[in-house]
N, CA, C and O atoms as CSV, one atom per row, in Angstrom:
chain,resi,resn,atom,element,x,y,z
A,1,UNK,N,N,0.830,-1.200,0.000
A,1,UNK,CA,C,0.000,0.000,0.000
A,1,UNK,C,C,0.865,1.251,0.000
A,1,UNK,O,O,0.530,2.241,-0.649
A,2,UNK,N,N,1.985,1.208,0.731
A,2,UNK,CA,C,2.871,2.354,0.778
A,2,UNK,C,C,3.494,2.624,-0.592
A,2,UNK,O,O,3.716,3.779,-0.957
A,3,UNK,N,N,3.774,1.570,-1.344
A,3,UNK,CA,C,4.322,1.724,-2.690
A,3,UNK,C,C,3.299,2.364,-3.618
A,3,UNK,O,O,3.661,3.152,-4.491
A,4,UNK,N,N,2.039,2.036,-3.437
A,4,UNK,CA,C,0.982,2.625,-4.262
A,4,UNK,C,C,0.879,4.132,-4.030
A,4,UNK,O,O,0.747,4.899,-4.985
A,5,UNK,N,N,0.939,4.566,-2.750
A,5,UNK,CA,C,0.878,6.001,-2.448
A,5,UNK,C,C,2.082,6.734,-3.037
A,5,UNK,O,O,1.961,7.853,-3.534
A,6,UNK,N,N,3.243,6.086,-2.974
A,6,UNK,CA,C,4.450,6.694,-3.539
A,6,UNK,C,C,4.331,6.816,-5.050
A,6,UNK,O,O,4.753,7.819,-5.625
A,7,UNK,N,N,3.764,5.812,-5.693
A,7,UNK,CA,C,3.576,5.846,-7.138
A,7,UNK,C,C,2.585,6.938,-7.540
A,7,UNK,O,O,2.838,7.683,-8.487
A,8,UNK,N,N,1.476,7.039,-6.839
A,8,UNK,CA,C,0.473,8.072,-7.131
A,8,UNK,C,C,1.063,9.461,-6.882
A,8,UNK,O,O,0.822,10.384,-7.659
A,9,UNK,N,N,1.835,9.613,-5.802
A,9,UNK,CA,C,2.472,10.894,-5.510
A,9,UNK,C,C,3.483,11.250,-6.600
A,9,UNK,O,O,3.569,12.407,-7.012
A,10,UNK,N,N,4.237,10.275,-7.061
A,10,UNK,CA,C,5.191,10.522,-8.139
A,10,UNK,C,C,4.505,10.932,-9.428
A,10,UNK,O,O,4.983,11.815,-10.140
A,11,UNK,N,N,3.385,10.292,-9.728
A,11,UNK,CA,C,2.619,10.669,-10.920
A,11,UNK,C,C,2.057,12.084,-10.799
A,11,UNK,O,O,2.069,12.842,-11.770
A,12,UNK,N,N,1.573,12.438,-9.630
A,12,UNK,CA,C,1.052,13.796,-9.421
A,12,UNK,C,C,2.170,14.822,-9.540
A,12,UNK,O,O,1.971,15.886,-10.127
A,13,UNK,N,N,3.345,14.518,-8.991
A,13,UNK,CA,C,4.477,15.431,-9.102
A,13,UNK,C,C,4.923,15.585,-10.555
A,13,UNK,O,O,5.220,16.693,-11.001
A,14,UNK,N,N,4.969,14.480,-11.288
A,14,UNK,CA,C,5.378,14.533,-12.698
A,14,UNK,C,C,4.354,15.302,-13.533
A,14,UNK,O,O,4.727,16.110,-14.384
A,15,UNK,N,N,3.073,15.053,-13.293
A,15,UNK,CA,C,2.034,15.774,-14.033
A,15,UNK,C,C,2.066,17.264,-13.699
A,15,UNK,O,O,1.887,18.100,-14.585
A,16,UNK,N,N,2.288,17.601,-12.442
A,16,UNK,CA,C,2.391,19.002,-12.049
A,16,UNK,C,C,3.574,19.687,-12.700
A,16,UNK,O,O,3.467,20.823,-13.163
A,17,UNK,N,N,4.702,18.998,-12.735
A,17,UNK,CA,C,5.880,19.572,-13.393
A,17,UNK,C,C,5.627,19.753,-14.890
A,17,UNK,O,O,6.073,20.736,-15.481
A,18,UNK,N,N,4.913,18.809,-15.500
A,18,UNK,CA,C,4.579,18.928,-16.919
A,18,UNK,C,C,3.718,20.158,-17.182
A,18,UNK,O,O,3.983,20.902,-18.126
A,19,UNK,N,N,2.691,20.383,-16.364
A,19,UNK,CA,C,1.813,21.529,-16.559
A,19,UNK,C,C,2.536,22.853,-16.319
A,19,UNK,O,O,2.274,23.834,-17.015
A,20,UNK,N,N,3.436,22.890,-15.348
A,20,UNK,CA,C,4.212,24.107,-15.119
A,20,UNK,C,C,5.125,24.369,-16.319
A,20,UNK,O,O,5.285,25.516,-16.737
A,21,UNK,N,N,5.720,23.314,-16.870
A,21,UNK,CA,C,6.568,23.467,-18.053
A,21,UNK,C,C,5.766,23.955,-19.256
A,21,UNK,O,O,6.227,24.824,-19.997
A,22,UNK,N,N,4.572,23.404,-19.455
A,22,UNK,CA,C,3.705,23.854,-20.551
A,22,UNK,C,C,3.315,25.316,-20.357
A,22,UNK,O,O,3.254,26.065,-21.331
A,23,UNK,N,N,3.054,25.731,-19.137
A,23,UNK,CA,C,2.737,27.124,-18.864
A,23,UNK,C,C,3.908,28.039,-19.167
A,23,UNK,O,O,3.717,29.138,-19.689
A,24,UNK,N,N,5.109,27.603,-18.849
A,24,UNK,CA,C,6.300,28.414,-19.167
A,24,UNK,C,C,6.502,28.524,-20.671
A,24,UNK,O,O,6.839,29.597,-21.172
A,25,UNK,N,N,6.302,27.445,-21.386
A,25,UNK,CA,C,6.421,27.481,-22.845
A,25,UNK,C,C,5.341,28.385,-23.433
A,25,UNK,O,O,5.618,29.166,-24.344
A,26,UNK,N,N,4.125,28.289,-22.927
A,26,UNK,CA,C,3.042,29.153,-23.388
A,26,UNK,C,C,3.308,30.613,-23.108
A,26,UNK,O,O,2.922,31.480,-23.891
A,27,UNK,N,N,3.969,30.894,-21.990
A,27,UNK,CA,C,4.304,32.264,-21.647
A,27,UNK,C,C,5.273,32.869,-22.654
A,27,UNK,O,O,5.214,34.065,-22.937
A,28,UNK,N,N,6.154,32.051,-23.189
A,28,UNK,CA,C,7.131,32.532,-24.151
A,28,UNK,C,C,6.558,32.566,-25.565
A,28,UNK,O,O,6.875,33.472,-26.336
A,29,UNK,N,N,5.722,31.596,-25.912
A,29,UNK,CA,C,5.302,31.426,-27.296
A,29,UNK,C,C,4.028,32.175,-27.693
A,29,UNK,O,O,3.805,32.411,-28.880
A,30,UNK,N,N,3.207,32.543,-26.744
A,30,UNK,CA,C,1.937,33.182,-27.090
A,30,UNK,C,C,2.149,34.606,-27.602
A,30,UNK,O,O,3.110,35.271,-27.215
A,31,UNK,N,N,1.239,35.081,-28.486
A,31,UNK,CA,C,1.494,36.339,-29.182
A,31,UNK,C,C,1.180,37.622,-28.406
A,31,UNK,O,O,1.853,38.634,-28.605
A,32,UNK,N,N,0.178,37.601,-27.530
A,32,UNK,CA,C,-0.175,38.858,-26.869
A,32,UNK,C,C,-0.335,38.666,-25.366
A,32,UNK,O,O,-0.227,37.557,-24.842
A,33,UNK,N,N,-0.590,39.765,-24.702
A,33,UNK,CA,C,-0.643,39.808,-23.239
A,33,UNK,C,C,-1.724,38.879,-22.670
A,33,UNK,O,O,-1.482,38.177,-21.689
A,34,UNK,N,N,-2.885,38.875,-23.268
A,34,UNK,CA,C,-4.015,38.125,-22.720
A,34,UNK,C,C,-3.819,36.616,-22.833
A,34,UNK,O,O,-4.125,35.884,-21.892
A,35,UNK,N,N,-3.318,36.146,-23.958
A,35,UNK,CA,C,-3.091,34.706,-24.093
A,35,UNK,C,C,-1.917,34.264,-23.230
A,35,UNK,O,O,-1.900,33.131,-22.750
A,36,UNK,N,N,-0.954,35.122,-23.028
A,36,UNK,CA,C,0.151,34.785,-22.117
A,36,UNK,C,C,-0.346,34.649,-20.689
A,36,UNK,O,O,0.044,33.727,-19.973
A,37,UNK,N,N,-1.219,35.580,-20.272
A,37,UNK,CA,C,-1.776,35.474,-18.924
A,37,UNK,C,C,-2.616,34.218,-18.764
A,37,UNK,O,O,-2.585,33.574,-17.716
A,38,UNK,N,N,-3.367,33.871,-19.804
A,38,UNK,CA,C,-4.187,32.666,-19.752
A,38,UNK,C,C,-3.306,31.428,-19.616
A,38,UNK,O,O,-3.569,30.562,-18.782
A,39,UNK,N,N,-2.270,31.347,-20.431
A,39,UNK,CA,C,-1.376,30.197,-20.376
A,39,UNK,C,C,-0.703,30.083,-19.016
A,39,UNK,O,O,-0.589,28.988,-18.467
A,40,UNK,N,N,-0.266,31.191,-18.482
A,40,UNK,CA,C,0.431,31.164,-17.201
A,40,UNK,C,C,-0.509,30.846,-16.041
A,40,UNK,O,O,-0.165,30.046,-15.171
A,41,UNK,N,N,-1.671,31.451,-16.017
A,41,UNK,CA,C,-2.540,31.290,-14.843
A,41,UNK,C,C,-3.186,29.914,-14.786
A,41,UNK,O,O,-3.216,29.288,-13.726
A,42,UNK,N,N,-3.696,29.442,-15.899
A,42,UNK,CA,C,-4.396,28.151,-15.884
A,42,UNK,C,C,-3.439,27.007,-15.620
A,42,UNK,O,O,-3.682,26.178,-14.744
A,43,UNK,N,N,-2.356,26.959,-16.371
A,43,UNK,CA,C,-1.465,25.812,-16.225
A,43,UNK,C,C,-0.672,25.863,-14.926
A,43,UNK,O,O,-0.392,24.820,-14.336
A,44,UNK,N,N,-0.309,27.051,-14.471
A,44,UNK,CA,C,0.437,27.110,-13.222
A,44,UNK,C,C,-0.437,26.792,-12.014
A,44,UNK,O,O,0.033,26.172,-11.060
A,45,UNK,N,N,-1.672,27.198,-12.041
A,45,UNK,CA,C,-2.561,26.848,-10.936
A,45,UNK,C,C,-2.758,25.338,-10.859
A,45,UNK,O,O,-2.689,24.751,-9.779
A,46,UNK,N,N,-3.003,24.714,-12.008
A,46,UNK,CA,C,-3.158,23.257,-12.032
A,46,UNK,C,C,-1.845,22.568,-11.702
A,46,UNK,O,O,-1.831,21.595,-10.949
A,47,UNK,N,N,-0.742,23.057,-12.254
A,47,UNK,CA,C,0.559,22.436,-12.012
A,47,UNK,C,C,0.967,22.502,-10.552
A,47,UNK,O,O,1.400,21.503,-9.978
A,48,UNK,N,N,0.831,23.664,-9.957
A,48,UNK,CA,C,1.186,23.806,-8.548
A,48,UNK,C,C,0.239,22.983,-7.675
A,48,UNK,O,O,0.662,22.411,-6.671
A,49,UNK,N,N,-1.027,22.921,-8.051
A,49,UNK,CA,C,-1.972,22.088,-7.299
A,49,UNK,C,C,-1.588,20.620,-7.325
A,49,UNK,O,O,-1.681,19.935,-6.306
A,50,UNK,N,N,-1.158,20.129,-8.481
A,50,UNK,CA,C,-0.731,18.728,-8.566
A,50,UNK,C,C,0.570,18.476,-7.809
A,50,UNK,O,O,0.736,17.426,-7.187
A,51,UNK,N,N,1.485,19.432,-7.860
A,51,UNK,CA,C,2.722,19.288,-7.088
A,51,UNK,C,C,2.415,19.256,-5.592
A,51,UNK,O,O,2.963,18.434,-4.859
A,52,UNK,N,N,1.548,20.142,-5.149
A,52,UNK,CA,C,1.171,20.139,-3.733
A,52,UNK,C,C,0.444,18.858,-3.346
A,52,UNK,O,O,0.629,18.350,-2.239
A,53,UNK,N,N,-0.383,18.330,-4.250
A,53,UNK,CA,C,-1.051,17.050,-3.975
A,53,UNK,C,C,-0.035,15.928,-3.831
A,53,UNK,O,O,-0.140,15.103,-2.923
A,54,UNK,N,N,0.950,15.894,-4.724
A,54,UNK,CA,C,1.999,14.878,-4.622
A,54,UNK,C,C,2.775,14.987,-3.324
A,54,UNK,O,O,3.069,13.976,-2.686
A,55,UNK,N,N,3.109,16.211,-2.928
A,55,UNK,CA,C,3.809,16.400,-1.664
A,55,UNK,C,C,2.938,16.037,-0.470
A,55,UNK,O,O,3.424,15.510,0.531
A,56,UNK,N,N,1.657,16.321,-0.588
A,56,UNK,CA,C,0.719,15.977,0.485
A,56,UNK,C,C,0.634,14.467,0.682
A,56,UNK,O,O,0.537,13.984,1.810
A,57,UNK,N,N,0.673,13.725,-0.427
A,57,UNK,CA,C,0.624,12.272,-0.326
A,57,UNK,C,C,1.911,11.687,0.244
A,57,UNK,O,O,1.889,10.610,0.840
A,58,UNK,N,N,3.024,12.380,0.071
A,58,UNK,CA,C,4.300,11.874,0.569
A,58,UNK,C,C,4.580,12.238,2.018
A,58,UNK,O,O,5.380,11.574,2.677
A,59,UNK,N,N,3.933,13.282,2.523
A,59,UNK,CA,C,4.219,13.707,3.889
A,59,UNK,C,C,3.538,12.785,4.893
A,59,UNK,O,O,2.478,12.216,4.632
A,60,UNK,N,N,4.177,12.659,6.038
A,60,UNK,CA,C,3.600,11.859,7.102
A,60,UNK,C,C,3.209,12.700,8.298
A,60,UNK,O,O,2.605,12.195,9.244
A,61,UNK,N,N,3.538,13.946,8.264
A,61,UNK,CA,C,3.317,14.857,9.381
A,61,UNK,C,C,2.027,15.649,9.166
A,61,UNK,O,O,1.802,16.180,8.078
A,62,UNK,N,N,1.201,15.731,10.167
A,62,UNK,CA,C,-0.072,16.432,10.074
A,62,UNK,C,C,0.128,17.945,9.934
A,62,UNK,O,O,-0.617,18.599,9.204
A,63,UNK,N,N,1.119,18.503,10.622
A,63,UNK,CA,C,1.373,19.937,10.541
A,63,UNK,C,C,1.835,20.327,9.135
A,63,UNK,O,O,1.412,21.357,8.609
A,64,UNK,N,N,2.690,19.522,8.531
A,64,UNK,CA,C,3.155,19.793,7.167
A,64,UNK,C,C,1.987,19.667,6.187
A,64,UNK,O,O,1.873,20.459,5.252
A,65,UNK,N,N,1.131,18.685,6.398
A,65,UNK,CA,C,-0.044,18.517,5.539
A,65,UNK,C,C,-0.976,19.725,5.639
A,65,UNK,O,O,-1.516,20.180,4.631
A,66,UNK,N,N,-1.163,20.240,6.843
A,66,UNK,CA,C,-2.017,21.420,7.024
A,66,UNK,C,C,-1.412,22.638,6.326
A,66,UNK,O,O,-2.137,23.446,5.746
A,67,UNK,N,N,-0.094,22.769,6.383
A,67,UNK,CA,C,0.569,23.879,5.704
A,67,UNK,C,C,0.438,23.755,4.193
A,67,UNK,O,O,0.230,24.756,3.506
A,68,UNK,N,N,0.556,22.541,3.669
A,68,UNK,CA,C,0.409,22.327,2.224
A,68,UNK,C,C,-1.012,22.623,1.760
A,68,UNK,O,O,-1.203,23.206,0.693
A,69,UNK,N,N,-1.996,22.233,2.535
A,69,UNK,CA,C,-3.389,22.522,2.188
A,69,UNK,C,C,-3.642,24.025,2.233
A,69,UNK,O,O,-4.314,24.564,1.354
A,70,UNK,N,N,-3.114,24.702,3.241
A,70,UNK,CA,C,-3.270,26.156,3.339
A,70,UNK,C,C,-2.610,26.854,2.152
A,70,UNK,O,O,-3.181,27.785,1.585
A,71,UNK,N,N,-1.425,26.414,1.780
A,71,UNK,CA,C,-0.736,26.981,0.631
A,71,UNK,C,C,-1.518,26.727,-0.657
A,71,UNK,O,O,-1.601,27.605,-1.516
A,72,UNK,N,N,-2.086,25.537,-0.791
A,72,UNK,CA,C,-2.908,25.230,-1.962
A,72,UNK,C,C,-4.137,26.108,-2.063
A,72,UNK,O,O,-4.478,26.576,-3.149
A,73,UNK,N,N,-4.802,26.336,-0.947
A,73,UNK,CA,C,-5.969,27.218,-0.952
A,73,UNK,C,C,-5.588,28.658,-1.277
A,73,UNK,O,O,-6.311,29.348,-1.996
A,74,UNK,N,N,-4.457,29.109,-0.751
A,74,UNK,CA,C,-3.991,30.454,-1.049
A,74,UNK,C,C,-3.728,30.616,-2.549
A,74,UNK,O,O,-4.136,31.613,-3.145
A,75,UNK,N,N,-3.061,29.657,-3.149
A,75,UNK,CA,C,-2.767,29.726,-4.585
A,75,UNK,C,C,-4.054,29.597,-5.390
A,75,UNK,O,O,-4.219,30.278,-6.402
A,76,UNK,N,N,-4.962,28.736,-4.954
A,76,UNK,CA,C,-6.219,28.530,-5.664
A,76,UNK,C,C,-7.047,29.804,-5.753
A,76,UNK,O,O,-7.702,30.050,-6.766
A,77,UNK,N,N,-7.022,30.619,-4.695
A,77,UNK,CA,C,-7.804,31.848,-4.703
A,77,UNK,C,C,-7.011,33.060,-5.201
A,77,UNK,O,O,-7.584,33.934,-5.853
A,78,UNK,N,N,-5.723,33.134,-4.914
A,78,UNK,CA,C,-4.935,34.316,-5.256
A,78,UNK,C,C,-4.539,34.362,-6.725
A,78,UNK,O,O,-4.494,35.443,-7.313
A,79,UNK,N,N,-4.253,33.220,-7.326
A,79,UNK,CA,C,-3.781,33.220,-8.713
A,79,UNK,C,C,-4.832,33.729,-9.696
A,79,UNK,O,O,-4.503,34.587,-10.515
A,80,UNK,N,N,-6.074,33.255,-9.665
A,80,UNK,CA,C,-7.075,33.823,-10.580
A,80,UNK,C,C,-7.383,35.297,-10.292
A,80,UNK,O,O,-7.650,36.064,-11.217
A,81,UNK,N,N,-7.347,35.691,-9.033
A,81,UNK,CA,C,-7.606,37.080,-8.690
A,81,UNK,C,C,-6.508,37.991,-9.223
A,81,UNK,O,O,-6.790,39.060,-9.764
A,82,UNK,N,N,-5.266,37.569,-9.072
A,82,UNK,CA,C,-4.153,38.361,-9.596
A,82,UNK,C,C,-4.184,38.423,-11.119
A,82,UNK,O,O,-3.897,39.469,-11.702
A,83,UNK,N,N,-4.527,37.324,-11.761
A,83,UNK,CA,C,-4.615,37.318,-13.220
A,83,UNK,C,C,-5.720,38.245,-13.702
A,83,UNK,O,O,-5.546,38.950,-14.696
A,84,UNK,N,N,-6.846,38.253,-13.015
A,84,UNK,CA,C,-7.940,39.150,-13.374
A,84,UNK,C,C,-7.516,40.611,-13.220
A,84,UNK,O,O,-7.819,41.442,-14.076
A,85,UNK,N,N,-6.822,40.918,-12.141
A,85,UNK,CA,C,-6.368,42.285,-11.926
A,85,UNK,C,C,-5.371,42.707,-13.012
A,85,UNK,O,O,-5.416,43.841,-13.488
A,86,UNK,N,N,-4.477,41.802,-13.400
A,86,UNK,CA,C,-3.523,42.121,-14.470
A,86,UNK,C,C,-4.225,42.320,-15.806
A,86,UNK,O,O,-3.885,43.235,-16.555
A,87,UNK,N,N,-5.199,41.472,-16.108
A,87,UNK,CA,C,-5.931,41.606,-17.369
A,87,UNK,C,C,-6.727,42.904,-17.404
A,87,UNK,O,O,-6.790,43.571,-18.437
A,88,UNK,N,N,-7.325,43.255,-16.293
A,88,UNK,CA,C,-8.082,44.503,-16.253
A,88,UNK,C,C,-7.171,45.717,-16.403
A,88,UNK,O,O,-7.511,46.677,-17.096
A,89,UNK,N,N,-6.010,45.667,-15.747
A,89,UNK,CA,C,-5.057,46.771,-15.883
A,89,UNK,C,C,-4.540,46.867,-17.313
A,89,UNK,O,O,-4.364,47.973,-17.825
A,90,UNK,N,N,-4.295,45.744,-17.964
A,90,UNK,CA,C,-3.842,45.761,-19.356
A,90,UNK,C,C,-4.930,46.326,-20.263
A,90,UNK,O,O,-4.640,47.073,-21.198
A,91,UNK,N,N,-6.164,45.973,-19.990
A,91,UNK,CA,C,-7.268,46.481,-20.802
A,91,UNK,C,C,-7.444,47.980,-20.611
A,91,UNK,O,O,-7.707,48.701,-21.574
A,92,UNK,N,N,-7.304,48.448,-19.400
A,92,UNK,CA,C,-7.431,49.883,-19.132
A,92,UNK,C,C,-6.255,50.656,-19.740
A,92,UNK,O,O,-6.408,51.823,-20.102
A,93,UNK,N,N,-5.111,50.034,-19.854
A,93,UNK,CA,C,-3.930,50.692,-20.392
A,93,UNK,C,C,-3.959,50.770,-21.923
A,93,UNK,O,O,-3.201,51.542,-22.509
A,94,UNK,N,N,-4.815,49.989,-22.573
A,94,UNK,CA,C,-4.873,49.980,-24.033
A,94,UNK,C,C,-5.276,51.332,-24.605
A,94,UNK,O,O,-4.841,51.691,-25.699
A,95,UNK,N,N,-6.072,52.062,-23.906
A,95,UNK,CA,C,-6.485,53.381,-24.375
A,95,UNK,C,C,-7.768,53.327,-25.175
A,95,UNK,O,O,-8.263,52.243,-25.483
A,96,UNK,N,N,-8.321,54.501,-25.520
A,96,UNK,CA,C,-9.642,54.565,-26.148
A,96,UNK,C,C,-9.664,54.195,-27.630
A,96,UNK,O,O,-10.747,53.956,-28.164
A,97,UNK,N,N,-8.542,54.138,-28.308
A,97,UNK,CA,C,-8.568,53.867,-29.745
A,97,UNK,C,C,-8.188,52.434,-30.083
A,97,UNK,O,O,-7.779,52.148,-31.208
A,98,UNK,N,N,-8.316,51.555,-29.141
A,98,UNK,CA,C,-7.951,50.163,-29.378
A,98,UNK,C,C,-8.983,49.475,-30.265
A,98,UNK,O,O,-10.175,49.770,-30.180
A,99,UNK,N,N,-8.536,48.584,-31.093
A,99,UNK,CA,C,-9.450,47.810,-31.940
A,99,UNK,C,C,-10.278,46.838,-31.106
A,99,UNK,O,O,-11.395,46.485,-31.484
A,100,UNK,N,N,-9.731,46.408,-29.977
A,100,UNK,CA,C,-10.409,45.410,-29.153
A,100,UNK,C,C,-11.738,45.925,-28.612
A,100,UNK,O,O,-12.693,45.155,-28.511
A,101,UNK,N,N,-11.824,47.199,-28.264
A,101,UNK,CA,C,-13.067,47.719,-27.682
A,101,UNK,C,C,-13.806,48.665,-28.626
A,101,UNK,O,O,-14.666,49.422,-28.178
A,102,UNK,N,N,-13.498,48.640,-29.896
A,102,UNK,CA,C,-14.244,49.409,-30.879
A,102,UNK,C,C,-14.046,50.905,-30.806
A,102,UNK,O,O,-14.902,51.656,-31.275
A,103,UNK,N,N,-12.934,51.371,-30.227
A,103,UNK,CA,C,-12.676,52.789,-30.167
A,103,UNK,C,C,-13.341,53.485,-28.997
A,103,UNK,O,O,-13.231,54.705,-28.877
A,104,UNK,N,N,-14.031,52.752,-28.126
A,104,UNK,CA,C,-14.691,53.349,-26.980
A,104,UNK,C,C,-13.792,53.259,-25.767
A,104,UNK,O,O,-12.868,52.447,-25.725
A,105,UNK,N,N,-14.067,54.096,-24.780
A,105,UNK,CA,C,-13.316,54.016,-23.546
A,105,UNK,C,C,-13.635,52.713,-22.828
A,105,UNK,O,O,-14.783,52.271,-22.844
A,106,UNK,N,N,-12.645,52.087,-22.197
A,106,UNK,CA,C,-12.909,50.842,-21.479
A,106,UNK,C,C,-13.842,51.054,-20.297
A,106,UNK,O,O,-13.832,52.117,-19.676
A,107,UNK,N,N,-14.630,50.066,-19.994
A,107,UNK,CA,C,-15.555,50.130,-18.872
A,107,UNK,C,C,-14.782,50.076,-17.569
A,107,UNK,O,O,-13.725,49.449,-17.496
A,108,UNK,N,N,-15.298,50.722,-16.551
A,108,UNK,CA,C,-14.634,50.713,-15.241
A,108,UNK,C,C,-15.316,49.771,-14.260
A,108,UNK,O,O,-14.918,49.718,-13.097
A,109,UNK,N,N,-16.324,49.032,-14.687
A,109,UNK,CA,C,-16.952,48.101,-13.748
A,109,UNK,C,C,-16.852,46.709,-14.204
A,109,UNK,O,O,-17.332,45.801,-13.525
C-alpha cells in the first residue's frame, strides 16, 4: 500500500511539473498579453496544485499537511484574482482607440 501512495504521488508530481513546463512554454510562445496570462494562470494553478497534492501524499506529518493545504488554498484563490487584476489593468492601459473595444473608452466596472 505504501508503494501505491508513492507511485500516485510521483505521478502527481510529474504531471504538475509537466503543466508548469507547458505554462512556461506558453508564456514565451503566445502572441499577446491576454493569451500569455491565460497560459500562465491556468497551467500554473493546475501544475502547482498537482505538485502540492503529490507532496501531500508523501508527507507523514499532520502539521506539514495542514501547511500544504493552506498553501494550496492560497494559490487557488490568489492566482485567478491576480490574473484578473492584471488583465483589467492591461485592458485599461490599451487606451480609447484600441481595436479590441471598438474605439470606446474601457468600462470601469
